[in-house]
C-alpha positions in Angstrom: 0.5 -0.2 0.0 1.2 3.4 -1.0 1.2 5.9 1.6 1.4 9.3 1.1 3.3 11.7 4.6 4.1 15.7 4.6 7.7 15.2 6.3 8.2 17.0 10.1 10.8 20.3 9.4 10.0 22.0 12.6 13.0 20.2 14.4 15.2 21.1 10.8 18.8 23.4 12.1 17.4 23.1 15.3 21.9 23.2 16.5 22.1 26.2 14.8 18.6 27.7 16.5 19.6 26.6 19.5 23.5 27.7 19.5 22.6 31.1 18.3 19.5 31.7 21.2 22.5 30.8 23.8 24.7 33.2 21.8 22.4 36.2 21.7 21.8 35.2 25.7 25.7 35.1 26.4 26.1 38.6 25.2 23.9 40.3 27.3 26.0 38.6 30.2 27.1 41.2 32.3 30.0 38.7 34.7 30.9 35.4 34.1 27.8 32.7 35.1 28.4 29.9 36.5 28.5 26.1 35.2 24.9 25.3 36.2 23.5 29.2 35.0 25.3 27.9 32.2 23.5 24.2 31.6 20.1 26.4 32.7 20.5 29.0 29.5 21.4 26.3 27.6 18.2 24.7 28.6 15.7 26.9 28.9 17.0 27.5 25.1 16.2 24.2 24.1 12.8 24.2 25.7 12.3 27.6 23.8 12.9 26.4 20.6 11.3 23.2 21.1 8.3 24.5 22.0 7.9 27.3 19.2 9.0 23.7 16.6 5.6 22.2 18.2 3.2 25.1 18.9 3.9 26.2 15.4 5.0 23.1 13.1 6.2 22.7 10.0 6.4 20.3 7.8 7.7 19.9 4.0 6.5 18.5 0.6 4.1 15.5 0.1 5.9 12.4 -0.3 5.0 9.0 -0.8 6.1 5.9 1.6 5.1 2.4 0.5 3.9 0.0 3.5 3.5 -3.4 3.4 0.7 -5.2 4.5 0.4 -9.0 5.5 -1.9 -11.6 7.4 -1.6 -13.7 9.8 -4.0 -15.6 11.3 -7.3 -12.9 10.0 -5.3 -10.6 11.5 -3.1 -7.5 8.4 0.1 -6.2 10.0 3.0 -3.7 8.8 6.2 -5.3 9.4 8.3 -3.4 12.3 11.1 -2.6 9.5 8.3 -0.6 7.9 7.1 1.1 10.7 10.4 2.5 11.7 11.0 3.4 8.5 8.5 5.6 8.1 8.8 7.3 10.9 12.2 8.5 10.3 10.4 9.4 7.1 8.0 11.0 9.1 10.5 12.3 11.1 13.8 12.9 10.0 17.0 14.3 12.9 19.9 15.7 11.7 
């Protein structure tokens, strides 16, 4: 069976966006933060960016994917490999 999907692109260049946000925040600091404060800044930036990606999702162009369906004891199944590959296609990582 061929299905159509649109890959989620909201996390594209997530690392670059996070680094830009951290650099922007660090430019406004007036004194050297502690390691804990740096970690807090990094994780807060990551949280804010991911939150925005989820609340304003972006998708690529529609693409086709072939899923192989089998019937075992009157139960239709999709192979685990196909499910994994479709997951990777819909949510590609960097």
